[in-house]
C-alpha positions as CSV (number, residue, x, y, z in Angstrom):
1,K,189.1,169.9,83.2
2,L,186.0,171.1,84.9
3,S,186.6,172.7,88.3
4,Y,183.4,174.6,89.0
5,I,179.7,173.9,88.4
6,G,177.3,176.7,89.0
7,K,173.5,177.0,89.4
8,S,173.0,177.6,85.7
9,T,175.6,175.3,84.2
10,F,173.1,172.6,83.3
11,Q,170.1,174.9,82.8
12,G,170.2,174.4,79.1
13,L,169.5,170.7,79.7
14,Q,166.2,171.3,81.4
15,G,163.4,169.4,79.7
16,T,165.7,167.0,78.0
17,N,165.6,163.2,78.7
18,L,169.2,163.1,79.9
19,T,169.6,159.9,82.0
20,I,173.4,159.5,82.3
21,L,176.0,162.2,83.4
22,N,179.6,161.3,83.8
23,L,181.7,164.0,85.6
24,S,184.4,161.7,86.9
25,Q,188.1,162.6,86.9
26,N,187.7,166.3,86.7
27,S,189.1,168.7,89.2
28,L,185.7,169.6,90.6
29,S,186.0,171.4,93.9
30,V,182.9,173.5,93.8
31,I,179.4,172.4,92.9
32,E,176.9,175.1,93.9
33,N,173.7,174.2,95.7
34,D,170.8,173.4,93.3
35,S,173.1,172.9,90.3
36,F,171.5,169.6,89.4
37,R,167.9,170.9,89.7
38,W,167.4,170.9,85.9
39,L,168.1,167.2,85.6
40,S,165.0,165.6,87.0
41,N,165.2,162.6,84.6
42,L,168.9,161.8,85.5
43,Q,169.3,158.2,86.6
44,Y,173.1,157.7,86.7
45,L,175.6,160.3,88.1
46,N,179.3,159.6,88.3
47,L,181.4,162.0,90.4
48,K,184.3,159.7,90.9
49,L,187.8,161.2,91.5
50,N,186.9,164.8,92.3
51,N,187.1,167.0,95.5
52,I,183.6,167.9,96.4
53,H,181.9,169.1,99.6
54,V,178.5,167.4,100.1
55,S,176.2,170.2,101.2
56,S,172.5,169.8,102.2
57,R,171.3,171.0,98.8
58,L,174.0,169.5,96.5
59,F,171.7,166.8,95.1
60,Y,168.4,168.8,95.2
61,G,166.2,168.0,92.2
62,L,167.7,164.6,91.3
63,S,164.4,162.9,92.1
64,S,164.9,160.1,89.5
65,L,168.5,159.2,90.3
66,K,169.1,155.5,90.9
67,Y,172.9,155.2,90.8
68,L,175.5,157.6,92.4
69,N,179.2,157.1,92.3
70,L,181.2,159.1,94.8
71,I,184.4,157.0,94.9
72,N,187.4,159.1,96.0
73,S,185.5,162.3,95.5
74,L,184.6,163.8,98.9
75,T,186.2,166.4,101.1
76,G,185.1,167.6,104.6
77,K,182.0,166.5,106.3
78,I,178.8,165.3,104.7
79,E,176.0,167.6,105.9
80,D,172.9,166.0,107.5
81,F,170.0,165.2,105.1
82,S,172.2,165.7,102.0
83,F,170.9,162.5,100.4
84,H,167.2,162.9,101.3
85,W,166.4,164.4,97.9
86,L,167.4,161.0,96.3
87,Y,164.3,159.0,97.2
88,H,164.7,156.7,94.2
89,L,168.4,156.0,94.7
90,E,169.3,152.3,94.8
91,Y,173.1,152.2,94.5
92,L,175.4,154.5,96.5
93,I,179.1,153.8,96.1
94,M,181.4,155.9,98.4
95,D,184.6,153.9,98.5
96,N,188.1,155.5,99.2
97,N,186.9,158.6,101.1
98,N,187.8,160.4,104.3
99,F,185.1,162.2,106.2
100,P,184.5,162.8,109.9
101,G,181.8,160.1,110.3
102,I,178.3,158.9,109.9
103,T,175.6,160.8,111.9
104,A,172.0,159.9,112.8
105,N,170.9,161.7,109.6
106,T,173.6,161.0,107.1
107,F,171.5,158.6,105.0
108,T,168.0,159.8,106.0
109,G,165.5,159.6,103.2
110,L,167.2,156.9,101.1
111,N,164.2,154.7,101.4
112,N,164.8,152.8,98.2
113,L,168.6,152.2,98.7
114,K,169.6,148.6,98.0
115,Y,173.4,148.8,97.9
116,L,175.8,150.9,100.0
117,S,179.6,150.6,99.8
118,L,182.0,152.4,102.1
119,C,184.9,150.2,101.3
120,N,188.4,151.6,102.4
121,C,186.9,154.7,103.9
122,N,188.5,156.5,106.9
123,I,185.4,157.7,108.7
124,N,185.9,157.0,112.4
125,L,184.0,153.8,112.3
126,Q,186.1,152.0,114.9
127,R,183.0,151.2,117.0
128,I,179.7,150.3,115.3
129,T,176.7,151.0,117.5
130,N,173.0,150.6,117.0
131,K,172.9,154.3,116.1
132,T,175.6,154.1,113.3
133,F,173.2,153.0,110.6
134,S,169.9,154.1,112.2
135,S,169.4,156.6,109.4
136,L,168.8,153.6,107.1
137,A,166.1,152.1,109.3
138,N,163.4,152.9,106.7
139,S,165.5,151.7,103.7
140,S,165.3,148.4,101.9
141,L,169.1,148.0,102.0
142,Q,170.3,144.6,100.9
143,V,174.1,144.9,100.6
144,L,176.4,146.8,103.0
145,N,180.1,146.8,102.2
146,L,182.3,147.9,105.2
147,T,185.4,146.2,104.0
148,K,188.6,147.8,105.2
149,T,187.0,150.6,107.3
150,R,189.2,150.1,110.4
151,I,186.3,148.7,112.5
152,S,187.6,147.3,115.8
153,T,184.3,146.7,117.8
154,I,180.7,145.7,116.8
155,E,178.3,146.5,119.6
156,S,175.1,144.6,120.4
157,G,172.3,145.3,117.8
158,A,174.7,147.2,115.5
159,F,172.8,146.2,112.4
160,S,169.3,145.9,114.1
161,S,167.8,148.6,111.9
162,L,168.8,146.7,108.7
163,G,166.2,144.0,108.6
164,H,166.2,143.6,104.8
165,L,170.0,143.2,104.6
166,K,171.2,140.1,102.7
167,I,174.9,140.6,102.3
168,L,177.3,142.1,105.0
169,H,181.0,142.7,104.2
170,L,183.1,143.2,107.3
171,G,186.4,141.7,106.0
172,L,189.9,143.3,106.3
173,N,189.1,145.1,109.5
174,E,190.6,145.2,113.0
175,I,187.7,143.5,114.8
176,N,189.0,142.1,118.1
177,Q,186.2,140.7,120.3
178,Q,184.1,137.8,121.5
179,L,181.1,137.3,119.3
180,T,178.1,136.9,121.7
181,G,175.6,136.7,118.8
182,H,173.9,139.9,119.7
183,E,176.1,141.8,117.2
184,F,174.0,140.3,114.4
185,K,170.6,140.5,116.1
186,G,167.9,141.9,113.8
187,L,169.5,140.6,110.5
188,N,166.4,138.5,109.8
189,N,167.1,138.1,106.1
190,I,170.9,137.8,106.0
191,Q,172.4,135.3,103.6
192,D,176.2,136.2,103.5
193,I,178.5,137.5,106.2
194,Y,182.2,138.2,105.3
195,L,184.4,138.4,108.4
196,S,187.7,137.2,106.9
197,Y,191.0,138.9,107.8
198,N,190.2,140.4,111.2
199,K,192.4,140.7,114.3
200,N,190.8,138.2,116.7
201,L,187.2,136.8,116.7
202,T,186.5,134.5,119.6
203,L,183.5,132.3,118.9
204,Q,180.9,131.1,121.4
205,S,178.1,128.5,121.0
206,E,175.7,131.5,120.6
207,S,177.8,133.5,118.1
208,F,175.4,133.0,115.2
209,I,172.2,132.1,117.0
210,F,170.2,135.1,115.6
211,V,171.1,134.5,111.9
212,P,169.7,131.0,111.0
213,S,169.1,132.2,107.5
214,L,172.8,132.5,106.8
215,R,174.0,130.6,103.7
216,K,177.6,131.8,103.4
217,L,180.0,132.5,106.3
218,M,183.6,133.6,105.7
219,L,185.9,133.4,108.7
220,R,189.3,133.1,107.0
221,K,192.3,134.2,109.2
222,V,190.4,135.7,112.2
223,G,192.3,134.0,115.0
224,C,189.4,131.8,116.1
225,N,191.7,128.8,117.0
226,N,189.5,127.3,119.7
227,L,186.4,125.7,118.2
228,A,186.1,122.9,120.8
229,L,182.7,124.2,121.9
230,S,179.5,122.3,122.6
231,P,177.2,123.0,121.1
232,S,179.1,124.1,118.0
233,P,178.9,127.8,117.0
234,F,177.7,126.6,113.6
235,H,174.9,124.5,115.0
236,P,172.1,127.1,114.4
237,L,173.1,127.5,110.7
238,R,171.0,124.8,109.1
239,N,170.9,126.7,105.7
240,L,174.7,127.2,105.4
241,T,176.1,126.1,102.0
242,V,179.6,127.7,102.3
243,L,181.8,127.8,105.4
244,D,185.4,129.1,105.3
245,I,187.4,128.7,108.6
246,S,190.8,128.4,106.9
247,N,194.1,129.8,108.2
248,N,193.0,129.9,111.9
249,N,195.5,127.4,113.4
250,I,192.6,125.4,114.8
251,A,194.0,123.0,117.4
252,N,191.4,120.4,117.7
253,I,188.0,119.8,116.0
254,K,185.2,118.1,118.0
255,E,183.2,115.4,116.2
256,D,180.0,117.5,116.4
257,L,181.5,120.8,115.0
258,F,179.6,120.4,111.7
259,D,176.6,118.6,113.1
260,G,173.3,119.7,111.3
261,L,175.0,121.4,108.4
262,D,173.2,119.2,106.0
263,K,173.2,121.8,103.1
264,L,176.9,122.5,103.2
265,V,178.5,122.4,99.8
266,I,181.9,124.1,100.4
267,L,184.0,123.7,103.5
268,D,187.5,125.4,103.6
269,L,189.8,124.2,106.3
270,Q,193.1,125.1,104.6
């Protein structure tokens, strides 16, 4: 097993057309700064299941990289601007990691990023503010996976810097709040929101007023037992095709709860 990568480890590969490098399931604990500088054509890097500290020059030189797998591989904090060398990166998968948190410059420079997954990460994400993902404001992020990240509160405008986002995963968290609608303000292109399996979501008539583009809304087992609201919280969602409000012990349904949902194909009331 490989435990150490130095500045010259990959020097012999300079000038080659290497596009894929799999370093997963080693015992990597040290990768020196600038170690990947020789691999300017690399597009796919897998570092899954290692024990790496992400320093500010770890990824220096990987200007062609499109896919980076960091599942279960990080130790300590991620230094600011560490990813800004990766301006062609499209997929960043960071599931199953513990690090102190996301700063205002954690993801700075990832302007081509389309997919970010932080599933099952312990990263002090209890409260999402409008600053949490501000470092992605210049990105073209389309998918954000925050499943099982111990979120308890989403503040107003939390995702306002992610105007290109299409899919937002917030399931299996501890969110316990009234949804005023402002939590999702700025998600002008959103299509799918997954909120299933959260502690307690209290809906209001305005809960989804800023996301009329929504096509799929998953609210399974979120404790929203009172939907006797007028107008209905789903009233603005004229493009909705899938609605899951199962396992919520809904006491009574008003006759206009689903008014205007002309495009609905799947409705789950289990």
